[in-house]
N, C-alpha and C positions, 0 to 999 in steps of 0.2 A: 915488319915491325911497326912502321909508321901507320899501316892500316889498322893493326890491332890497337895501337895507341889511340887512333881516331875513334874506333868503336867504343873503347872504354871511356874516353872523354865525353863522347856523345851520350853514353849511358848515364854517366854521372850528372851531366847537364840536364838530361831528361828527368831524372829523379828529383833533382833540386827544383826544376821548374814545376813539377807536380806537387812537391811539398809546399812550394810558395803558393801555388794555385789553391791547394787545400786550406792553407792558412787564410788566404783571402776569402775563400768561400765560407769558412767557419768563424771568421772574425766577427765579434759582437760589436755592434754599433755603440760608439761612445755616447753616454747620456747627454742630452741637452737640458738646459735649465729653463723651466717654465714657472713664472710667478703669476699667481692669480689670487686676488682677495687676501693678500698678505701671506699666502702659503707658497713655499718654493718646492716644486716637484722636479725630480730627475726623470726624464722621459726618454725612452728608447722605442721608437715607433716603426723602425724598419728592419727588425730582426728577422733573419731567415734561419730556422732551425732544421738541420738535416735529419732525414729519416734513414732507417736501415737500408731501404731500397733506392736511396738516392734522390728522393723528393725533397722539397723545401717547404716548410710551414712558416707562414708569415705570423709574427707575434708582436704585440705591443706590451711594454713593461713600464709601469709608472710607480714610483715610490717617493715618499717625502724625503727631502734632503736631510731632515733632522733624524732620520732613521739610521742609526750608527751600528746597531747590532744586527746579526743575522735574524731574519724575521719570517713568519709564515706567509705563504702566498695564497691568493684566491684566484682561481683560474676559471675563465669563461671561454669555452671552445665552441665556435659557432660557424655555420655556413652563411649566416646573415651578416656579411661584411658591410660595415657602414663607416662613413667618414667620421661619424660621431663616437666611435668606439673608444676614443681616447677618454671621453667623459666617463664611460663605464669603468675603465681601469682607474681613473682618478677617484671614483666613488669608493672603490676598495681601499685605495691609499688613504682616503679620508677616514676610513674605519680602522686604520692602523695596520693595514696589510700591504704587501706588495701586490699591486693589481696587475694581472696578466690577462690579455685577450689574445686568443690565437684562432686561426681560421682553418677550415677544411682545405686540404691541399688543392691548389689551383686558384684559391681566392686571395684577394689583396695583392700583395707583391710576389706571391708564389708563381714561379715560371711554369708550373705543371698544368696539365689538363684538369678541369674541374670535375671531380668525381664525388657525388654525394654518397653517403652511407658506407661505401665499401671499405675504406681504409681507416675509418675513425678509431677502430680498436688499437691498431698499431701506431697511428699518428698521435693520438692523445697520450699514449704511453711514452712516446718519444719526447713530447713537450714536457710532461711531468718529470721525466728523467733529466732533461736539460735544466729545468728550474732547480732541481735538487742539487745541481752541481755549480750553481752560481754563488759568488761570494756573499751576496745579500740573503741567501736562503738558509733557513735553519732546518731544511729537509722536512717541512710540514706543508702540505698542500691540501686545500679544500676546493671543490668544484661546485658550481651552481649554474642555474639557467633553466629555461623552459622550452618545451616543444622539441624541436630538433636538438637543442642544446641539452635538454634532459636526456635524450637518447645518447649523446656523445659521452655522458658520464657513465652510463651503463656499459657502453662500448669500451671505455677505458678500463673497466674491471673484467672484461670478458676472459682474457687468457690468464692473467694473474694480476693481482693488485700490486701496483708499484709500492715499495716500502714507504715512499714519501707521501702517498695519497692517504690522507687520514679520514676523510669524509666526503660524501657527495650529497648534494641537495637538488635532486631532479624535480622540476615542476612540470606539470601537464605533459608528461613525457611521451614523445613519439616512440612507437615500437614497430619498426618496419616489418611488414609481413603479417603483423597481428592487428595493428590499429590504423595503419596507413601503408600504401594508398588504398588498401581495402580494409573493411571492418566486418568481422564475421563472414568473410569471403566475398563481400560486395565492394566493388570499386566505386569510389566517390569522385564525381567529375571535378570537384574543386582542386584536386591534386594535379589535374592536367596543366593548368597555367603555372603551377609551382615550379616545375622543372625549368621553364623559361625564366622565371623570377630569379632563381639562384644560379643558373648556368649560362645565361646570355652574355654576361660580362664579369669582370673581376670583383665587382661589388654586387649591386642588386638592380635588376631591370624594373624599376618602379613604374616607368612610363607604360610599359606593356602590361604589367601585372595589375596595376590599378585601373585599367580600362575595363571596368565591370560590364559595360554594355557589350563589349566585344565578346566576352566569355559567355554572357547570357545568350547572345545571339547564336554563338556556336552551339551551345547546349540545345537551343530550340531547333536549329537547323539539323543537327544530328538526330534529334527526336522525331522531327517531322518527316525527314527523308528516309529514316529507318536503315541507314547504312550501318556497317559493322562498327563496333566500339573501337577496334584497333585501327580504323580508318579515320579516326578523329582528326589527326594532324593533316591528312590529305584533304579533308573537308575544310580545315582551317587554312591550308595553303602555307603552313610554316612547319618544317620538320621538327619532330619531338622524339628523338631516338631513345631518350631515357624513359619516356612514357611507354614506348613500344617494348623496350627491354623488360620492364617490370610486368607487363601483361603476359610475358612468356612464362611467368612463375605464379600461377593463380593459387597454388597450394603453398603452405609454409614449408618450403623445401630447403635444401642446403644453401641455396642462393641467399635466402633471408637469414638462416640460422648462423651463417658466418659473420653476421653484422653485429650481433649482441649476445649476451650470455644465453646459453641454451641448456635447459635441464640441469644436469649435474654441475655445470660450470657456475651455477649460482652458489654452490656449496662453499667455495673458497672466498666468497665475498664477506669478510668478517669486519669490515669497517662500518661505523655508524652511518645510517641513511636517514635523511629527512625528506619526505616527499610532500608536495602540495598540489592540490587539484580542486575542482569545483563540481557541484552537481550539474552545472550547465556548461561543462567543459568537454569539447570533443576529445581532448587528450586523456580523459579519465580512464578510458579503456586501457591505454598503455600503462598508466600509473597503477591500475589494479593488477594488470598482468605481472609487472615486475614485483609488486608486493607479494602476490600469491606464490609466484615461483621462488622468490628469495626465501620466504618463510617456509615453503615446502621442502626445499633442498638444504636449507640451513636452519635447523630448528632453534638455534640460538641467535638468529639474526636480530641485530639491534636496528629495527626498521620502524621509523615513526611516520605517521601520516597526519596531515592537517587538511581538512576538507570542509567546505562551506558553500553557500549560494554564490559561487563565483563562476565567471566565464573563463575562456581559454587565456585571455590576456590578464584578467583580473587576478587569477590565481598565481600569477608570476611575480607581481610587484605590489600594486595597491588596488584592491577591488573598488568597484563603483558602489555607491550607496543606493542606486536605483538601476535595476536591470530588467528589461523586457516586461515592464509594467509592474514589477514587484519592488517594494521598498524593503531593502535589506535590513534585518534587525541590527540595531546599533552595536551589539556585542560582536557581530560578525565583521564589522568595519575595521579590520586590523591592517597594519602595514606589513605585508608579507615579506617585502625586501628587508625591512628592519628585523623581522623575526629571523630571517636567514642569517644576517650578520650576528645576531645574538647567539644563534646556533654555532657559528664559526668561533665566536668568543668562548663558548663552552668547550668545544672540541679542541680547538687549536691553541687556546690560551688558558684553559682550565677554569673558566668562570662558571657561574651558576647556570644550570640548564634553564631555558626560557620557561616562564611560569605556565604558559599555555599547554606545554607538553606534560600533562599530568599522567598520561599513559601512552601506549603505542598508537592507538587510533583516537584522534581528536576531531570531533565533528560538531558543527553548529546545528542546533535544532531549530529549523525555520519556524517562525511563529511563536516560539517560546522565549526568544531572546536569551538563550543559554547555550553553553557548550557541554557536550557530552564527552566522556572519556571511557575507553574500553581497551582491554589487553589484546584484542584481536577483532577481525571483522565479524566473526561468528558471535562474539560476546556482546556486540552492540544490541542484540535482541535477546529476549528471554522467552519468546513465544512466537508462534507462526499461525497466521490466518490462511486457510486453504479454501479456495473457491473454484468451482467448476463452471465451465462455460455453457450454461443451460440455454436451450433454444426457445424458452418461454418468454413471452413479453412481460416486462416488469411493471408496466403501467406508468412508468416515470418518463415524462417527455423532456425535451431539451431544445434549445435553439441551435441550429446548425448553420454552417457556412460553406460556400462552394459546393452546393448540391446537397440534397438530403441523403443521409446515410440509412443504414438498415433497410435497404430496398424501398426507399421512398417514404418511410415513416420516421418522424423525429421522436422515436421512442427507443429507450434502451432495452436490451435483453437482460437476463438475470445472471448475476454471479451468485451461484448457489453454494451454501455451506455443505449441502448433502450431495453425495454422488448422484449423477443422473444417468439415464439410459445411455450406455456407451454407443449405441447404434443411432441415436438421434444426432442430427447435424443441421448446420446452416450452410446453404450453398451460395457460393460467390462465383460470378463469371467475369473474367477480364478479357476483353478483345484487344489484342496487341496490334491489330491492323487499323484500329480507329485511333488516329492521332489528333483529333480535335481537342482544343484546350479544355473543353467542358468535361472530358473524360479523364483528366488528370486524376490519379489516385493518390493524392498527396495527403493522406490522413496524418495527423500529427498536431503540432501547435505552432502558433505564430508569436504569442507572448506567454509569459508564465501565468499571468492572470487574464482570463478572457471571459466574455459574456456568452460565447457560443463555442460549439465543438465542431472540429473538422473531422468527419468520418470518411469522406470520399465514398467509395463503393464497399466499404468494409462494414464491420459490426461493432457496436458498443455494448458493454455489459456493466451492470451497476449492482452494488450491494444495497442492503437496507440501511437506513440511517443508523449511525452508531449512537449508543446510549450514554457514552462517556468519552472523555478525551483520552488519547493515548499517543505514543510516539511511534511513527513508522521509521525504522532505522535499518538501512542496508540496501541490498539489491533483491528485487523480486526474482523468483525462480519458478520451477515447475516444468511442465511439458505442454506442447501443442500437439494435439492429435488430429491428423489430417489424412485425406487421400486426394490425389489429383489425377488428371487424365494425361499428364505428361511425366517427364523424368526429373524435373527440378522446378523450383520456383523460389522467389524471394518474398519475404514478408516483414511486416512491421508490427510491433506491440508497443503501445503507449499507456502510461499510467497517470491518472489524474485524481485529485480530490475534488469532488463537487461539493462546494460549501453550502451551508443552509440557505444562503441568499441566491443560489443557483449558478454562481460563477464556477469556472473550471480553473483549477490550479495545477499546472503541469509539474509533476514532482521531479522529473529529470528529463533528459533528452530521449527521443524515441529509440527503441531497440530495433535495429534492422539486422536481418540474418538471411543467409542462403541455406536452404534446406539440406543440400548435399554436403554441407560442412557442419551440420549440427553436432555430429559425433566426434569429428576431428578436423582441424584446419590443415593437417598434414596429408590427408587423403580424402579425395572427393568420393562420396558414396551416393550414387544416383538412386532415386526412388523408383519403385515399380508402379507403372500406371495402374490406377484402380485399386491399389493395395493400401490399406490403412497403415499408417506408421506414426510413431511417437518421435517428436523433435524436442530434445531437452534444450533449455536456454544456455547460451554461452556466457560471455562476460557482459553482464547487464550493469549499467551505471548505477551506482549507489546514491542514496539520498537520505535525508533526515528531516522530518517535519512533525510538528504536533498536529494531529488530526483532531479537529474539534467535535464536540458532541453535536449531533444533528447532521454531520457531514456524511457523504458516501464516497466510496472508491469507485472509479470508473476505469475500465480497461477497454481500449480500442485495438482491434486486430484487423489486418488488411493484407492483401497481396500487393506487391509493388508494381507500379506502372507510372513512372514519372520521368521528367527530362534531366534529372540531376544526379542519377546514379546509373551504373551499368544496367542494361535491360537483360533479363534472363528469360529467354523464350521457351526453355524447358526441353530442348531437343536432346540434351546430354552431350552435345558437342562443346568445344572450347567456346565459352560464352562470349569472349571478345571477338569471335569470328561470326557469330550469329547475326542475321539481318532480319528485316521485316518479312522477307521471303520465307523465313522459318516459322513465322507466327501461325499461319494456317488456321486451324480451329481455335476458338477461344480457350483460355485456361479455365478449367472448372476446379474450384477448391471446395472441398467438403470439410467444414470445421466441426469436429465431433465433440459431443458433450463430456467425454472423459478427459478432454484436455483441461488442465488446471493451472492455477496461478498460486504460488506461495508468497505471502507477504510477511516479512520479518517485522515484529513489533516489540516494543518494550512495554509490557503490561504493568499496571500499577500493582 
């Protein structure tokens, strides 16, 4: 009897202890008072929000003390945990909202392991749910932020949209598996140090990450030694398990698909979306992907886009007035962060929609000092210019940099309006065994406006001068027609305006792609050596510019051989495992004349 009584007593005590423990774990930190510049804030900066699987998410909440009624909240969910994030939450409070900053699990005060990407869909949902249950919440939440923070907003809507989430404002959005760490199938080296940056400690490892010389030296050492791409961390001497893990998934497989909305999952996203990006933003590929998939699977999607001559950082808050040698038109010099809060006022408080948002697609026409507005990406243009890559000399010469292009002659080939002989071709040879700096094949651009063109070992093609002004609006498309002596290769296409004074204006960032992923990012399709094949363009960054009378368009094409992206030796094996021993004979690319470029324009 005593033994039974003891067991019952112990059981009750155990339950009470666990209940007490749960209360302690879920107890919300009492707000502290912070007074700055005559404003009194109520601050909770040590909140731990529980998730369904037992993790804890660190959150910061700031609201003005004068806020007496339940109010909407603005959420910024990020992996970039900084000590200054209190200021970001205060900014939302200063705009009349409850400001909330929350972190990827494992960051800040979270006791869990740091796991980028994988849990954001469920963790962001848990944070929104927690917000909606607070006394100060009126069950209206808006999210904003750029890059990885743009991705977390789409992740929040992956499985279902929480009833309290009323809008998202993703800027320059990351799209894991689509736009990073690879783009059109090609891994970019700058993602390698990113894993250290976000995962080495509970905040950010700025000391290591900002050591640019270290990462440049690593790129060069990898390039010069010719070791496998997946041995980068061994070469570096610092383990990078997340980098290695992602290399195990070179296709857009279920590993990536579980992170953000996939196909039909976009259909249930019925909340308004405002996206921002730039013509010179690396994150534009992700922004375009979300826009196209959302409007494809939800034909009634209320999805707005604002885009202009902005960089990755400029398109998130306040753009610079001068970027890469280009003086941005005055009308494009808007405060994007203020636009975002005006959007929140519209959606969460019922105020007037921002005046800039005259239609779904709002784009700044470079060189015209005007904004254009269209109902869709397709309706930005009313005509298409089609040009074929002819192998005939144009007679137009140009100044080159870092070695002469076009096989030693500074002369463009022709972009022909008429179809050319489909059997005519230009032949390019890339010797991957030669790692001298002089053979870098870095065709592309260094500044937006330049006196010379960088062609490397590729080819440039030019139109005749235009007889009148017109707008180039949207993304170029078409097909590249090639044959190679291997099973795969990577290539670059860059579009310029050559102005009447001979300068080159880079219309957007270079398009880089892997041939074996031209038809699908979900399945690699190797080429047959010696067989001619057509490679359609994938997601090409869009742009808008007034092309002036007397200008020409210039297209540069090239095979890739450089120290800053994964090297594709063409064996057909896992590319991350290929080494310089796989180079063997040079890559021979035949660029055929039935390859063509389609340029979307708004004709007068």
